[in-house]
Structure formats: C-alpha cells, structure tokens
N, C-alpha and C positions, 0 to 999 in steps of 0.2 A: 414543171421544172424540177420540183423536189424529187419526183419519182425518177426522172432521167438522171439527175445528179447522184441520187442514192445508189444507182446501179453502176456508176462510173468508177474506174480505178485510176487514181492520179499517177503521174510519172514519178520517178525516183526523187526528184527535187523540184522546187518551185521554179516556174518559168517566168521569163521576162514577158513573154507573149505567146500567142497561139496562132496557128492556121487551122481554121475550122469550116465545115460546110454550112450551106445556107438553104437547104431544101426544107420542105414541110417537116415538122417535128416527128411525125410517124415514120418518116423515111430516114432522115439524117440526124434526128435528135440524139440517139444513143451515141453516135460517133462524136457529135459536137460536145456532148456532156463529158466525154473522155478528155477532150481538149481543155474544157473549162475546169475540170477537176484539178489540173496541174497549176491553175492560178489560185486555188483556194488557200494554200499555205501563205500567200502574200495578201490576202484579202484586206487585212487591217491597214496595210501600208499603201495600197493603190488608191490614188486620188483622181487619176485621169486615165481615160482609155482613148487611144488613137485607133480608129476603126476604118479600115480600107476595104472596099468591095468593088467588084466590076460593074460597069454600066450594062444593063440588059435591054433597055427600052428606048434610049435615045443615043444619037451620036454625040460624043463629047470630046472636045479637043483639050487634052490635059486632065486635070483633076478638078472636082467641084465640091465646095461646101454648100450647105443649104442656106436659104434665106430665113432661117428660123432661130429662135432663142432656146428652144427645148424640143425634145422628142417625147411623145407620150405612148405608153403601152397600157394594157390592163393592170400592170403592176405599179403604175405611177409615171410621173414625168422625170426626164433626165435633162439636166441643164447642160447646154453647150458651153464649151470653154471659149469665151469671147476673147480673152487675152491671147491665147495661142492661135485662135483663128485669125486675129489681126496680123500676127507675125507670119503665118503661112500665106496669107493673101499678098504679102510683099513679093512672093515668088511669082515669076511671070507665067508659070504653068498652072497656077491655081486661080479659080474664079468662084463666084457664087452662082448657083443655078437651082432655082426651085424646081424646074422641069426635070432635071437629072435625078432629083431625090423623090419626086412625087409618087412614082410607082415602083421604086427600087427596093426589092425584097432582100437583096444581098447584104444590106446593112441592118434592116429593122429586125430580122429574125434573131439576131444576136443579142438584142437588148434585154429580153427577159432572162436569158442566162446570166448576163452581167448583173442585172438587178437582183437575181437570186443569190449570187455569191458575194457581192460587194456591198458593204453597208452604206457607202456613199461614193460617188464619183461624178466627175464632169466628163463630157464626151466631145471628141473632135471627129465627126463623121465625114469621110471623103469618098465620093464616088470616083473611080478611076476609069478613064476612057482611053483615048488614043494618046498614050504617054510612053516615053522611053523609060527603060530601066533606070537611067541616070536621073531623070526627072522625078521618078517615084522615090528613088534613094535619097535625093536632096530633101524631099519632104519628110521622109522618115528620120533622117539625121537631125533635122531641125526639131522634130517632135520627140526624139528618143528619150530624153530626160534621164532621171535616175530611178530609184525603186518606187517612186510615187506614180510612175507612168507604166501602163501596160499597152502592148501592141497587139491588135487583133487583125488578122488578114482573112478575108472571107473568100472561099473558093470551093466549088465542087470539082470533081475529077471528070472522067470520061462520061459521055452521054449516049444512051440508046444503043449500045452494043448488047449482044447476048451475054449471059452471066460469065461464061468461060473466057470470052475475049476481053470483057471488061476487067475481070480479075487479073489477067495477064498485063493489060495495058496500064492499069492503075498501080500494079506492083512496080512496073518499070518507071512510071512517073514518080512514085514515092521515092524510089532509089535515086532518081535524078535530083529531086529536091534535097534530099538528105546529103547526097554526095557532091552536089554541084560546087564548083569553084568559080563559076561565072553565070550570068543570066543566059537564057536561051530556051526557056520552057515552051513547049508547043501549046499554043492556045486551044488547039483541038483536044488536048488531053486535060486541060484545067481551065475553067472559065475565068478564074482569077489569076491567070498567068502573068499579066502585067503587074499585078500587085506583088506576087511572089518574086518575079524577076527584080523588082525594086529592092526587095529584101536581100536577094542574092548579090545584087550590085553593091549594096551597102556592106555586105559581108566581105567584099574584096578589100575594103579599107579598114574594117573593124572586126574584132574577134566575135563572130556570131556562129552558133551551131544550131542546126535544126534536127530534131529527134522525132522519129515516127512513133506515135502512140497507138494508133488504131487505123485499120484499113478495111472497109467493108463497102457494100453497095446496097441499093434498094432491094435487091433480091434476097439479101440477108435479113432485112428488117420488115418491110411491109408491102412489097410489090412482087409482081411476076418476074420471071427470070429470062424472058425472051428479049426484053429491052430494059436495061437497068441504067442507073446513074451512080457513079462512083463517089465515095466520100472518104476523106482522110483527115485524121486528127494529128497535128504536129505541135511539138513544143519548141518555142524559140528561146534559146539560152545564150547568155553572154559568155564568151570564152569558147575556145576551140574544143571539139569533142576528141 
C-alpha cells in the first residue's frame, strides 16, 4: 500500500469520494492508488466510509449489508457502522446477506487502501445487485453525510478485449461517466455500472461532479495485451464542475 500510494498523484483538490477499481493489486493497484490519493487531504476529518461494489458471485435482489460487526485484513480490523446500518436497513431495497459478502472481492480489496490513508474510520459496506439507479441513489442520499463521510464506489471497466479496443471503449465510458446528466451506463463496459448509475441519479438532484484522474488497463501494468481489463480512477466532488 505504501509503495502504491507513494507513486500516486492526487487530484487538484480533496474529494468527497472516489470511483476506484477492484482487481488484484499488481493489475489495478496503481490506478486505485491515484483515486485514494485524492482523499488523503481529508484523512483527518473522515470518520466513516460508505463502500458500494457489485455482486460477482450470487444473484442479489437490491443491496446487501453483511451479517458481521467488523471486517478484517492483514492491517487490522475495521468496525462496521451499526447506527448507519440500522437506518439503511429501514429501506425496502436493503437486506443483510452473509452469502453476498462471503466471496465478494469488489469491496474487500479497497480496505487496505483505506486503512493506509485514514487514521480511523467505521465502514458501511454494501454489495449492489439487481437494483435500480433510484434505489441506489436513495441509499447514497441517506448515507451522504458531511465532511466526516467518504463515498467509495468500486468498479472495473471493460473486460477481455484487446489493448487497442479496450483503450477506445474505456475512454468512451470515462467520458460518459464524467459528462453524464442521467444514469444509463452499459454494464458490459463497467461491472459497477449499477453503483455508478446510482451516483449519477443522485447527481440529478444534488450538485455532484465526477472528475477523471487516471485511465489505464492491465496491459499497462502487469498483464498481456491480447485480453485486458480496464481501470479508471475518478474523484467525486460536491458542486458542479
């Protein structure tokens, strides 16, 4: 974590949150580090992280919290925010599911980055399954909070195209995310499309801007170029760009 973050260049100002990839660190770690560098300026004030990532292994209707009190990594335990979890569970689209979290890497790979940059924080981890943009936006709005809260959305971009095609596809997807005025992201272009669409839906009601910080793929980092996976780092800022 220290090595990846040392090589990352933060954005021009501190972010409310980030969109960051969730592949193995050798592949997407440098891009994820660029996203997390934009949170470092706010590290002392962040007390809570709301983390949303896509369901890869089980079918899930809506969104799911785990049936756990804490998550553990080699860097230590992270306490879950029980108070905020209770409020979120009042929404009909949110449930608890140990199964949805048991093998889900889209959330867990972000925790060491957060532990490396934040001195202390509580976590609200949500796996997002078959949910509408409005359902995700409702959860985000309830959790948004003030400067004490950071939002993290987990998503890779295109999967298993050759390098040239992936570069073209991911550039178009990044432009769609940054310039979008409404949800409608193609889930074939971003595995966290439902999470990102929720943010874009919320942006129709509140002043939210998304800024592209880094855009690469596994062919740029640690893999061959015949079949690559795309990664983008984005800063979420309050206020229109």
